[in-house]
C-alpha positions as CSV (number, residue, x, y, z in Angstrom):
1,X,-20.0,23.2,-56.2
2,X,-20.3,23.6,-52.4
3,X,-17.4,21.2,-51.8
4,X,-15.2,23.3,-54.1
5,X,-16.4,26.6,-53.0
6,X,-15.6,25.6,-49.1
7,X,-12.2,24.2,-50.4
8,X,-11.4,27.7,-52.3
9,X,-12.6,29.6,-49.3
10,X,-10.1,27.9,-47.1
11,X,-7.3,28.3,-49.8
12,X,-8.0,32.1,-49.7
13,X,-8.2,32.0,-45.7
14,X,-5.1,30.2,-45.6
15,X,-3.1,32.5,-48.4
16,X,-4.3,35.4,-46.3
17,X,-3.2,33.8,-43.2
18,X,0.5,33.7,-45.0
19,X,0.4,36.8,-46.0
20,X,-0.3,38.2,-42.6
21,X,2.4,36.2,-41.1
22,X,4.6,37.7,-43.6
23,X,3.5,41.1,-42.3
24,X,4.3,40.5,-38.8
25,X,7.3,42.2,-37.1
26,X,10.2,39.5,-37.1
27,X,9.9,39.6,-33.2
28,X,6.4,38.3,-33.3
29,X,7.2,35.3,-35.6
30,X,8.3,32.0,-34.6
31,X,11.9,32.1,-34.5
32,X,14.0,29.2,-36.0
33,X,16.2,27.3,-34.1
34,X,19.4,29.5,-33.3
35,X,22.7,27.3,-34.8
36,X,25.1,26.9,-31.9
37,X,28.3,25.3,-31.8
38,X,30.5,24.1,-28.6
39,X,34.0,23.8,-29.0
40,X,35.6,22.1,-25.7
41,X,39.2,21.1,-25.0
42,X,38.1,18.2,-22.8
43,X,35.3,15.4,-23.0
44,X,32.0,16.8,-22.4
45,X,31.9,14.4,-19.5
46,X,34.4,16.6,-17.6
47,X,32.7,18.7,-14.6
48,X,33.1,21.9,-15.9
49,X,32.2,21.6,-19.7
50,X,29.4,19.1,-18.9
51,X,27.6,21.9,-17.4
52,X,27.6,24.0,-20.5
53,X,27.0,20.8,-22.9
54,X,23.8,20.1,-20.5
55,X,22.4,23.3,-20.9
56,X,23.0,23.4,-24.7
57,X,21.3,20.2,-24.9
58,X,18.1,21.4,-23.1
59,X,17.6,24.2,-25.3
60,X,17.9,21.9,-28.2
61,X,15.5,19.3,-26.9
62,X,13.1,22.4,-26.4
63,X,13.6,23.5,-29.9
64,X,15.2,26.7,-29.1
65,X,18.6,25.8,-30.7
66,X,20.5,23.6,-33.3
67,X,23.5,22.6,-31.2
68,X,26.4,20.4,-32.3
69,X,29.9,20.4,-30.7
70,X,33.3,18.8,-30.9
71,X,35.2,17.8,-27.8
72,X,38.9,17.0,-27.1
73,X,40.4,20.1,-28.9
74,X,43.9,20.5,-28.3
75,X,44.8,24.3,-28.0
76,X,47.0,24.4,-30.8
77,X,43.6,23.2,-32.7
78,X,41.2,25.5,-31.2
79,X,41.7,28.6,-33.6
80,X,41.0,26.2,-36.6
81,X,38.0,24.7,-35.3
82,X,36.3,28.1,-34.3
83,X,37.0,29.2,-38.1
84,X,35.4,26.0,-39.4
85,X,32.3,26.6,-37.4
86,X,32.0,30.2,-38.1
87,X,32.5,29.4,-42.0
88,X,29.4,26.8,-41.7
89,X,26.9,29.5,-40.5
90,X,26.8,29.0,-37.0
91,X,25.5,32.1,-35.3
92,X,26.8,31.5,-31.8
93,X,30.0,29.5,-30.6
94,X,30.6,28.7,-26.9
95,X,33.4,27.1,-25.4
96,X,36.6,27.7,-23.2
97,X,39.7,29.8,-24.4
98,X,41.8,29.6,-21.2
99,X,44.9,28.4,-23.0
100,X,44.3,30.4,-26.3
101,X,43.0,33.7,-25.3
102,X,44.8,35.9,-27.9
103,X,44.1,33.5,-30.7
104,X,40.4,33.1,-30.0
105,X,40.2,36.6,-30.1
106,X,41.7,37.2,-33.4
107,X,39.5,34.5,-34.7
108,X,36.3,36.3,-33.4
109,X,37.4,39.6,-34.9
110,X,37.7,38.2,-38.4
111,X,33.9,36.7,-38.1
112,X,32.0,39.9,-36.7
113,X,28.7,38.4,-37.7
114,X,29.1,35.3,-35.1
115,X,28.6,35.7,-31.6
116,X,31.2,34.0,-29.2
117,X,30.6,33.3,-25.6
118,X,33.7,31.9,-24.2
119,X,34.8,30.8,-20.8
120,X,38.0,33.1,-20.1
121,X,40.1,34.6,-17.3
122,X,40.3,38.1,-19.3
123,X,37.5,40.5,-19.2
124,X,35.5,41.6,-22.3
125,X,37.1,43.7,-24.7
126,X,35.1,46.3,-26.7
127,X,37.6,46.1,-29.8
128,X,36.2,42.7,-30.5
129,X,32.4,43.4,-29.8
130,X,31.2,39.9,-30.7
131,X,33.0,38.4,-28.1
132,X,31.7,37.7,-24.6
133,X,33.1,36.0,-21.6
134,X,31.8,34.1,-18.9
135,X,33.4,32.0,-15.7
136,X,31.7,29.8,-13.4
137,X,31.3,32.4,-10.3
138,X,29.7,29.7,-8.0
139,X,31.7,31.2,-4.9
140,X,28.3,31.6,-3.2
141,X,27.7,27.5,-3.5
142,X,31.5,26.6,-2.7
143,X,31.4,28.9,0.7
144,X,28.2,27.0,1.9
145,X,30.1,23.6,1.2
146,X,32.8,25.0,3.0
147,X,30.7,25.5,6.2
148,X,29.4,21.9,6.0
149,X,33.2,20.8,5.5
150,X,34.5,22.6,8.5
151,X,31.7,21.1,10.6
152,X,32.7,17.5,9.2
153,X,36.3,18.0,9.4
154,X,38.5,17.4,12.6
155,X,41.0,19.9,11.2
156,X,42.7,18.9,8.4
157,X,41.4,19.4,4.7
158,X,43.1,18.2,1.5
159,X,42.2,20.3,-1.7
160,X,43.0,19.4,-5.2
161,X,42.8,21.2,-8.0
162,X,43.7,21.5,-11.8
163,X,45.3,24.9,-12.4
164,X,45.5,27.9,-10.2
165,X,43.6,30.3,-12.3
166,X,40.9,32.5,-10.9
167,X,37.9,30.6,-11.8
168,X,39.6,27.7,-9.7
169,X,41.0,30.2,-6.9
170,X,38.0,31.9,-6.3
171,X,36.1,28.8,-5.4
172,X,38.9,27.1,-3.4
173,X,39.3,30.4,-1.2
174,X,35.3,30.8,-1.1
175,X,35.4,27.2,0.4
176,X,38.1,27.7,2.7
177,X,36.5,30.7,4.2
178,X,33.5,28.9,4.8
179,X,35.5,26.1,6.5
180,X,37.0,28.9,8.6
181,X,33.8,30.4,9.7
182,X,32.8,27.1,11.9
183,X,36.3,25.9,12.4
184,X,39.0,28.8,12.6
185,X,41.7,26.5,13.6
186,X,41.2,24.3,10.1
187,X,44.4,23.5,8.3
188,X,44.5,23.2,4.5
189,X,46.7,21.2,2.1
190,X,46.4,22.5,-1.4
191,X,47.9,21.2,-4.4
192,X,47.3,21.8,-8.4
193,X,47.8,19.0,-10.7
194,X,48.4,20.8,-14.0
195,X,45.7,19.3,-16.0
196,X,41.7,19.5,-16.3
197,X,41.3,16.0,-16.7
198,X,43.8,13.4,-15.2
199,X,42.0,11.3,-12.7
200,X,44.8,9.0,-12.0
201,X,47.1,11.9,-11.2
202,X,44.2,13.9,-9.1
203,X,43.9,10.3,-7.1
204,X,47.5,9.8,-6.2
205,X,47.6,13.5,-5.2
206,X,44.7,13.1,-3.0
207,X,46.2,9.9,-1.4
208,X,49.3,11.7,-0.4
209,X,47.3,13.9,1.5
210,X,45.1,11.5,3.3
211,X,48.6,9.9,4.4
212,X,49.3,13.6,5.5
213,X,46.3,13.7,8.0
214,X,43.7,15.0,5.8
215,X,40.2,13.7,6.8
216,X,38.0,15.3,4.3
217,X,38.7,16.3,0.6
218,X,37.5,19.1,-1.6
219,X,37.5,17.4,-5.3
220,X,37.9,20.2,-7.4
221,X,38.9,17.4,-10.0
222,X,37.7,14.0,-11.0
223,X,39.8,11.3,-9.4
224,X,39.8,12.8,-5.7
225,X,36.5,11.3,-4.7
226,X,37.9,8.0,-5.4
227,X,40.5,8.5,-3.3
228,X,38.2,9.2,-0.6
229,X,36.2,6.7,-1.0
230,X,38.7,3.8,-0.9
231,X,40.7,5.3,2.2
232,X,37.3,6.1,4.0
233,X,37.4,9.7,4.3
234,X,34.8,12.3,3.3
235,X,34.7,14.6,0.2
236,X,33.1,17.5,-1.0
237,X,31.9,17.7,-4.6
238,X,32.6,20.6,-7.4
239,X,30.1,21.6,-10.1
240,X,28.4,18.6,-10.6
241,X,26.6,16.3,-8.1
242,X,28.1,13.0,-7.6
243,X,26.9,11.8,-4.6
244,X,24.9,8.9,-6.4
245,X,28.2,7.4,-7.3
246,X,29.9,8.0,-3.8
247,X,26.8,7.6,-1.6
248,X,29.2,7.4,1.9
249,X,31.6,9.7,0.7
250,X,30.5,13.0,-1.1
251,X,28.7,14.9,1.7
252,X,27.7,17.8,-0.4
253,X,28.5,19.8,-3.6
254,X,28.5,23.3,-5.1
255,X,26.4,23.0,-8.3
256,X,26.9,25.1,-11.5
257,X,23.9,25.7,-13.4
258,X,25.1,27.3,-16.7
259,X,21.4,27.6,-18.1
260,X,20.8,31.2,-17.2
261,X,24.2,32.2,-18.9
262,X,23.1,30.1,-22.0
263,X,19.8,31.4,-22.2
264,X,20.7,35.1,-22.1
265,X,23.5,34.5,-24.8
266,X,20.9,32.7,-27.0
267,X,18.1,35.6,-26.4
268,X,20.9,38.4,-27.1
269,X,21.9,36.8,-30.7
270,X,18.3,36.7,-31.7
271,X,17.0,40.0,-30.7
272,X,20.4,41.5,-32.2
273,X,22.0,42.8,-28.6
274,X,24.8,40.6,-27.9
275,X,28.1,42.6,-27.4
276,X,31.3,42.4,-25.7
277,X,30.0,41.6,-21.6
278,X,30.8,39.6,-18.7
279,X,28.0,36.9,-18.6
280,X,29.9,35.6,-15.2
281,X,27.3,37.2,-13.1
282,X,24.7,34.8,-13.9
283,X,26.5,32.0,-12.2
284,X,25.7,34.0,-9.2
285,X,23.4,32.1,-6.7
286,X,20.9,35.0,-6.9
287,X,20.3,34.5,-10.6
288,X,20.0,31.1,-10.4
289,X,23.4,29.9,-11.7
290,X,24.7,28.0,-8.8
291,X,23.2,26.1,-5.6
292,X,23.8,23.4,-2.9
293,X,23.4,19.9,-3.6
294,X,20.6,18.3,-1.5
295,X,22.8,16.5,1.4
296,X,20.9,13.0,0.2
297,X,22.5,10.3,2.3
298,X,24.1,12.8,4.6
299,X,20.5,14.3,5.5
300,X,20.6,14.6,9.4
301,X,24.6,13.6,9.8
302,X,25.7,17.2,9.7
303,X,25.8,19.0,12.5
304,X,22.7,21.0,13.2
305,X,24.3,24.1,13.9
306,X,26.1,23.9,10.8
307,X,23.1,23.5,8.8
308,X,21.3,26.4,10.4
309,X,24.1,28.8,9.6
310,X,24.0,27.5,6.1
311,X,20.1,28.3,5.7
312,X,20.9,31.6,7.2
313,X,23.9,32.5,4.6
314,X,22.1,30.7,1.5
315,X,18.8,33.1,2.3
316,X,21.2,36.0,2.8
317,X,23.1,35.5,-0.2
318,X,19.6,35.1,-2.5
319,X,18.4,38.5,-0.7
320,X,21.6,40.4,-1.5
321,X,22.4,41.3,2.3
322,X,25.3,38.9,2.3
323,X,28.1,38.9,-0.1
324,X,30.9,35.8,-0.6
325,X,34.0,37.5,-1.5
326,X,35.5,36.9,-4.5
327,X,39.3,36.0,-4.2
328,X,41.1,35.2,-7.5
329,X,44.8,34.8,-5.7
330,X,46.4,31.4,-5.6
331,X,45.3,29.7,-2.5
332,X,48.0,28.1,-0.4
333,X,48.5,25.3,2.1
334,X,48.4,26.6,5.9
């Protein structure tokens, strides 16, 4: 009898707990993982997309989201894939719509209960309240790598980019400003390969710059550091840290951390506050969205005066007393 009474009491207590949980406000209950999908036009290994993918995978590992993705989606197929995910019950879709701006916004308008967080060159539009935009505003870190580059180069820097769109231009311009601060007479060779992922073309473009006197390369695209390594010149990385693959070549890198952007969007969807907004601000250094990679194998090899300036500027950027200019104009060779 005692055992039965104890069991019965336990059941009643458990039942009461369930009832009590059901009476809790929604915000106080443990939330189920948010269904999130990523739609990417390039492989998830590509620099820019890899940072989005990394942040989503981290949230998945923590149990906060249920994340799936599709990579290598052609622009012509992009709206269809967006619709398929929206129809499947996904609550947040993240991706990049630089080549399908209008089409993606039309899809978002058809699915007002789905949140879209999209890399875009255009501003958020309140007429499509469920589509927010972002971009990798990591000009702070790019500027700091420019200071290092200006100190390490003899005065001829090659820069290879994908397309001359704002999210690329602003990083190049910030890098150039940093280089000029320590070396006012530095010259730049600037070229765009017309692709987000064509390492062979980027490599050949870099080779041409080296033959034209460049002794340091800005590797906005994959393939540039390979050229630098083969020809014995230095390189500056972008978005990800590749020094482990090029220990004698890549001096420094401007890193993008998408976690602040992704986490803000997930929280907004969960609490019902997601709206048309520019999430690009969460890429700023003071928000934890960008940083300067450790010098690693180049520790102690960059002139001391340059590193002192880097430390001063980094502290000022984080404190808000120094602002790196955002210049979206296409950079030109000098």
